[in-house]
N, C-alpha and C positions, 0 to 999 in steps of 0.2 A: 504493499500500499504506499501511496506518497506520503511524505514527511508532513505535509500540510494537513493530515487527518489525525495526527498524534495529539493527544490532550495535553494541556499545560502540566508540567511537573513529571511527565512520563519520559523514561529512558528507553531508548530503542538501539539496535544495531543496523547499521547501513549495510544493505545486501546489493544495491546496484545503483549506479549513477548513469542517467541518460543524457542526451544532448550532443552538442557538437564537442569536438576535441578541445577547443578553446575553453569552453565552459567547464568541461570535467577537469582540465588542468588547473584552472583558477580555484575550484573547489578543492582539488587536492592540495593545493598550496595553502589553503586555509584550514586544512586538516580533515576535510570531509573525504575520507576514503573507506573502502569496502572493510568491513568487519569493525569499524570504529564505533564506539558507543557515543550517542548524541542524545543530549537532554533538552526538551522544550522548556525554556525558562518563562517565556510568555508569548502571547498571540495577540495580535490587534489587526482586525480586518483581513486575516489570512496571512499576515506578515509575521514572521517568527523572530524571536531571539533565541539563539540555541547556545548551550554549553557544549564545546567540543575540545577534548583534551583540557588544557588550562585557560581556555579563551572564551569568551562570550562574542558571538557573531549574529549581527541581524541579516536575514535573507528575505527577499520579497517572495510572495507566494508563488510567482512564475518559476523562480529559480528552485525554491523549496519543493515544487511539485516534481522536479526532475530527480530528486533524491528518494529512492524506494527502500523502504525498511521492512 
């Protein structure tokens, strides 16, 4: 399921990242890689603030929908 459907406070494991190579590379540089644990800190209008590794990162809903968990 896409990351945008995960509830606030829930931790999930990334299973797949879809999209163009540039987008996947950018997300990998931010720490979004397969088998990484991601926690949804908050959600506003579909946009997410995520905890990945030791960082909090905001993603808009279009990009977050490319991350499958």
